[in-house]
C-alpha positions in Angstrom: 28.2 95.7 -112.9 31.3 95.0 -110.8 31.7 91.6 -109.4 30.1 92.0 -106.0 26.9 93.8 -107.8 26.7 90.7 -110.3 27.0 88.4 -107.4 24.3 90.0 -105.4 22.0 90.4 -108.6 22.4 86.4 -109.4 21.3 85.8 -105.7 18.1 87.7 -106.5 16.8 86.6 -110.1 18.5 83.0 -110.3 17.5 79.8 -108.5 19.8 79.0 -105.7 21.0 75.5 -107.1 24.9 76.2 -107.0 27.4 77.2 -104.4 29.5 79.5 -106.6 33.1 80.8 -105.4 33.1 84.6 -105.1 34.3 85.9 -108.4 33.0 86.5 -112.0 34.8 84.4 -114.7 34.8 86.7 -117.8 37.2 85.1 -120.5 39.8 82.4 -121.1 43.1 81.9 -123.2 44.6 78.1 -123.8 44.2 76.3 -120.5 43.8 79.6 -118.2 40.6 81.6 -117.2 40.4 85.2 -116.1 37.9 86.7 -113.5 36.5 90.5 -113.8 39.3 91.7 -111.6 42.0 90.3 -113.8 42.8 87.2 -111.6 44.4 84.3 -113.7 43.7 80.8 -112.7 45.0 77.5 -114.4 41.8 75.8 -115.3 41.9 72.2 -113.9 38.2 71.7 -114.3 37.5 72.5 -117.9 33.8 73.4 -117.2 33.3 69.8 -115.8 35.5 67.9 -118.5 33.9 69.9 -121.4 36.2 72.4 -122.8 38.5 69.9 -124.1 40.4 72.3 -126.4 40.7 75.1 -124.0 39.7 78.9 -124.5 39.9 80.8 -127.8 41.1 77.9 -129.6 41.6 79.3 -133.5 40.2 76.4 -135.0 37.2 76.1 -132.8 36.4 79.8 -132.8 36.4 79.6 -136.8 34.4 76.5 -136.8 31.8 78.6 -134.7 31.9 81.6 -136.7 31.6 79.5 -139.9 28.5 77.6 -138.4 26.7 80.9 -137.1 27.1 82.2 -140.8 24.9 79.3 -141.9 21.8 77.7 -140.9 21.3 77.7 -137.1 18.2 75.8 -136.8 16.1 73.8 -138.6 14.3 71.1 -136.3 14.4 67.5 -136.8 11.7 67.8 -139.3 14.2 68.4 -142.1 17.2 67.3 -143.1 20.3 68.9 -142.6 24.1 68.2 -143.6 26.1 68.8 -140.6 24.0 66.2 -138.4 24.4 63.4 -141.1 28.4 64.1 -141.2 28.8 63.9 -137.4 26.6 60.9 -137.2 28.8 59.1 -140.3 32.1 60.3 -138.1 30.9 58.6 -135.1 29.8 55.4 -136.5 33.1 55.2 -138.5 35.2 55.3 -135.3 32.9 53.4 -132.7 31.1 50.0 -132.5 27.8 52.1 -133.0 25.7 51.8 -136.5 23.2 54.5 -135.7 23.2 57.9 -133.8 20.4 59.6 -132.0 21.3 63.3 -131.0 20.4 65.2 -127.9 21.2 68.6 -126.1 22.5 67.2 -122.9 24.1 64.0 -121.2 21.1 63.4 -119.1 18.7 63.4 -122.2 20.8 60.9 -124.1 20.7 58.7 -120.5 16.8 59.3 -120.7 16.9 58.0 -124.4 19.0 54.8 -123.7 16.5 53.9 -120.9 13.7 54.2 -123.4 15.2 52.5 -126.1 16.2 49.6 -123.9 12.5 48.9 -122.8 11.5 49.3 -126.2 13.9 47.0 -127.7 12.8 44.2 -125.3 9.1 45.2 -125.8 9.6 44.5 -129.8 10.7 41.1 -129.1 7.8 40.3 -126.7 9.9 40.5 -123.6 7.3 43.0 -121.8 8.6 41.8 -118.4 12.0 43.1 -119.1 12.0 46.6 -117.8 14.3 46.6 -115.1 17.6 48.6 -115.0 20.9 47.6 -113.0 23.3 50.5 -112.0 26.4 50.8 -109.8 27.2 52.1 -106.4 29.0 55.6 -106.8 27.1 56.1 -110.1 26.1 59.6 -111.8 24.0 59.5 -114.6 22.1 63.0 -114.3 19.3 64.8 -112.7 16.1 64.4 -114.7 13.9 61.6 -113.3 14.9 58.3 -115.0 18.8 59.4 -115.0 18.3 60.3 -111.1 16.8 57.1 -110.5 20.1 55.3 -111.8 22.4 58.0 -109.9 23.7 56.3 -106.7 23.3 59.6 -104.3 20.7 60.1 -101.4 21.5 63.7 -101.5 20.4 63.9 -105.0 17.5 61.5 -104.8 15.8 62.1 -101.7 14.0 65.5 -102.4 12.5 64.2 -105.4 11.0 60.7 -104.6 9.1 58.8 -105.7 11.5 58.1 -108.6 11.3 55.8 -111.6 10.8 52.2 -110.4 12.6 49.4 -111.4 16.5 50.2 -110.8 18.7 48.0 -108.8 22.1 49.0 -107.7 24.9 46.8 -107.8 28.4 47.2 -106.4 31.0 48.6 -108.7 33.9 46.5 -109.8 32.3 43.6 -108.3 31.2 40.9 -110.7 29.8 38.6 -108.1 27.1 41.5 -107.1 26.4 42.4 -110.8 25.8 38.7 -111.2 23.2 38.6 -108.5 21.6 41.9 -109.7 21.0 40.9 -113.6 18.1 38.7 -113.9 15.6 37.7 -116.6 13.6 41.2 -115.8 16.8 43.4 -116.4 16.3 45.4 -119.8 19.8 47.0 -119.6 23.0 47.4 -117.6 24.2 51.0 -117.0 27.5 51.4 -116.1 30.3 54.2 -116.5 33.9 52.6 -117.6 35.5 55.3 -115.2 32.9 56.7 -112.5 33.2 60.7 -112.4 31.0 62.4 -109.8 31.6 59.3 -107.6 35.0 59.9 -107.0 36.8 59.1 -110.3 37.0 55.2 -110.1 38.2 53.4 -113.2 36.3 50.2 -113.8 38.6 47.4 -113.9 38.9 45.5 -117.4 37.7 42.3 -116.2 34.9 43.9 -114.4 33.7 45.3 -117.8 34.5 42.5 -119.8 32.4 40.2 -117.0 29.5 42.5 -117.2 29.6 42.2 -121.0 29.5 38.6 -120.8 26.6 38.5 -118.0 24.5 40.7 -120.4 25.3 38.3 -123.2 24.4 35.3 -121.3 21.0 36.9 -119.7 19.8 38.8 -122.5 20.3 42.2 -121.2 21.6 45.3 -123.1 25.1 47.2 -122.0 25.0 50.7 -122.0 28.2 52.8 -121.1 28.0 56.0 -119.7 30.8 58.1 -121.3 29.4 61.5 -121.1 32.5 62.5 -118.9 35.0 59.7 -119.4 34.9 59.5 -123.3 36.1 61.3 -126.4 39.8 61.2 -125.3 39.5 61.9 -121.8 41.2 58.6 -120.9 44.0 58.7 -123.4 41.9 56.6 -125.8 38.8 57.8 -127.8 36.7 55.8 -125.9 37.0 54.8 -122.1 35.9 51.3 -122.7 38.4 50.7 -125.2 41.0 50.0 -122.4 38.9 46.7 -121.7 38.6 46.0 -125.3 34.8 45.2 -125.1 31.9 46.9 -126.9 28.4 47.9 -125.4 25.0 48.0 -127.3 24.6 51.6 -126.6 27.0 54.5 -125.1 25.9 58.0 -124.1 28.4 61.0 -124.8 28.0 64.6 -124.2 30.2 67.2 -122.6 33.1 67.7 -124.8 31.5 66.7 -128.0 30.9 70.3 -129.3 33.9 71.9 -127.5 31.7 73.8 -124.8 28.3 73.9 -126.9 25.5 71.8 -125.6 25.2 68.2 -127.2 24.4 64.9 -126.4 24.4 61.7 -128.4 23.3 58.2 -128.2 25.3 55.7 -129.9 23.7 52.3 -130.6 23.8 49.0 -132.7 21.3 48.3 -135.4 19.5 45.7 -133.2 18.5 48.4 -131.0 17.7 51.1 -133.6 15.6 49.0 -135.4 13.4 48.9 -132.3 12.7 52.5 -132.6 10.1 53.8 -135.1 8.9 56.8 -136.4 7.5 59.3 -133.7 8.6 57.2 -130.9 11.0 59.5 -129.7 12.3 63.1 -130.6 14.0 66.4 -129.8 13.3 69.7 -131.3 17.2 71.2 -130.9 19.0 68.1 -130.8 21.6 67.5 -133.6 21.1 71.1 -134.9 23.1 72.4 -137.8 25.1 74.8 -135.9 26.1 72.4 -133.1 26.9 69.3 -135.2 28.9 71.4 -137.4 31.2 72.6 -134.6 30.9 69.0 -133.0 32.3 67.6 -136.1 35.1 70.0 -136.0 35.9 69.0 -132.6 35.6 65.2 -133.1 38.3 65.2 -135.7 40.5 66.8 -133.2 40.1 64.7 -130.2 40.1 61.5 -132.1 43.3 62.0 -133.8 45.7 59.5 -132.7 48.5 62.1 -132.2 46.1 63.9 -130.1 45.0 60.9 -128.1 48.9 59.9 -127.6 49.5 63.6 -126.2 46.5 63.1 -123.6 48.0 59.7 -122.7 51.4 61.0 -122.1 50.4 64.3 -120.3 48.1 62.3 -118.0 50.7 59.7 -117.0 52.8 62.6 -116.2 50.1 64.2 -114.0 49.8 60.9 -112.3 53.2 60.7 -111.6 53.7 64.1 -110.3 50.8 64.2 -108.1 52.0 60.9 -106.5 55.3 62.6 -105.5 53.4 65.2 -103.6 54.6 64.8 -99.8 51.6 65.3 -97.8 49.9 63.5 -94.9 46.6 64.6 -96.5 47.0 62.7 -99.9 45.4 59.2 -99.7 45.5 58.1 -103.0 45.8 59.2 -106.7 43.8 57.3 -109.2 42.3 57.6 -112.7 43.1 57.5 -116.3 44.7 60.0 -118.9 43.4 63.3 -117.6 40.8 62.3 -115.6 42.2 62.0 -111.9 41.0 62.0 -108.6 43.1 62.8 -105.4 41.5 61.4 -102.4 42.2 63.5 -99.5 41.8 63.0 -95.5 39.7 66.3 -95.4 36.7 68.0 -97.0 38.0 68.8 -100.4 36.0 71.9 -100.5 38.7 73.7 -98.3 41.4 72.7 -100.9 39.1 74.3 -103.4 39.0 77.5 -101.7 42.4 77.7 -100.9 43.1 76.8 -104.5 41.4 79.9 -106.0 43.8 82.3 -103.8 47.0 80.3 -105.6 45.4 80.7 -109.0 44.0 76.9 -109.5 40.5 76.5 -110.7 39.6 73.0 -109.2 36.4 71.0 -108.7 35.7 67.9 -106.5 33.8 64.6 -106.6 32.0 63.8 -103.6 33.2 65.0 -100.3 36.9 64.3 -100.0 38.2 63.7 -103.6 39.7 66.6 -105.7 38.9 66.0 -109.4 41.4 66.7 -112.1 39.7 67.1 -115.7 41.7 70.0 -117.1 41.4 70.9 -121.0 42.8 68.0 -123.0 45.4 70.4 -124.5 47.3 70.7 -121.2 50.9 70.3 -121.5 53.8 69.0 -119.0 54.5 72.6 -118.1 51.0 73.0 -117.0 51.3 69.9 -115.0 54.5 71.4 -113.3 52.7 74.6 -112.4 49.6 72.7 -111.2 51.6 70.2 -108.8 53.6 72.9 -107.2 50.6 74.9 -106.6 48.6 72.0 -105.5 51.6 71.0 -103.0 51.7 74.4 -101.4 47.8 74.6 -101.1 47.6 71.3 -99.5 50.6 72.5 -96.9 48.7 75.5 -96.4 45.2 74.0 -95.4 47.1 71.4 -93.4 
């Protein structure tokens, strides 16, 4: 099928939950992707912050090939070595003592909600079932995660949702203080909000929320599904504030493009979960965890993180230099940057395709830059030149 035939077939056989651009991606190389008609795009989206190592990376390809030649699946009824090795690596380089593997970020969030409730129930605090989340948040599309996602558009079609969620204002300690009570099981926060518009949490805010949780007996959960694993120039986004959670959710880049989720936690939380109380058929399978270990070793290397930090700072500087009346603000950390515009960002995305830029947005007026973490300054220069031209043309 050619591109048009494939697009028409997609509309007939797939549920229409996505508004896609009118081209078909076929392959990638480095930080570029190509469509079926041979057009080349500089990828500034990385599959929504997933493809940390870009495309056709030799080490990643070999890791996949080696894993595919081994055990593909065994289920969690049996021990497998790659699962243990990845868990050990995650524990060694984080606050955590234990790991639970899932398939997606939203599954990790669902697990965190369950584990928080069970933690308090084990201690006799059966009244602690509430969850505090924040305005602008996005935690997933399943019913528990959706209830903690601050979006009328996403929530409205599926109400009633899981009860017990209270929203406080992001980066507002007074609002958080009013929301966290003796009925709060856990506080769920993104150290950098992604879908909400790329808003970094203030270091003082994260430290203050940690102190409030300690004071009031609630668990603190960091959602680093999008902002973790090197995206902000540090391995963990919360490391900028030098504060530790009780649980942390991971997913997007962990296996370099293959599906995996992970829930990291302290021993105190893990001790509340017993055999048979939670599970997954595919989570932490040997193929995925083998590949993820290879990716994790790369992105956790200090030299790799220094590169992300340097390139991210350069991208922030270059974007701020663009002379356009439509550009309102540039914000972010590392290679997770949002550009606030005075117009619908969708117009910019569509014009960007014609200039060879693969862009995504965050809410209505923010263009979100989450390119592969192997971006270099030459890629930044190409991006900024083309993005400036796009803004001029759209204007």
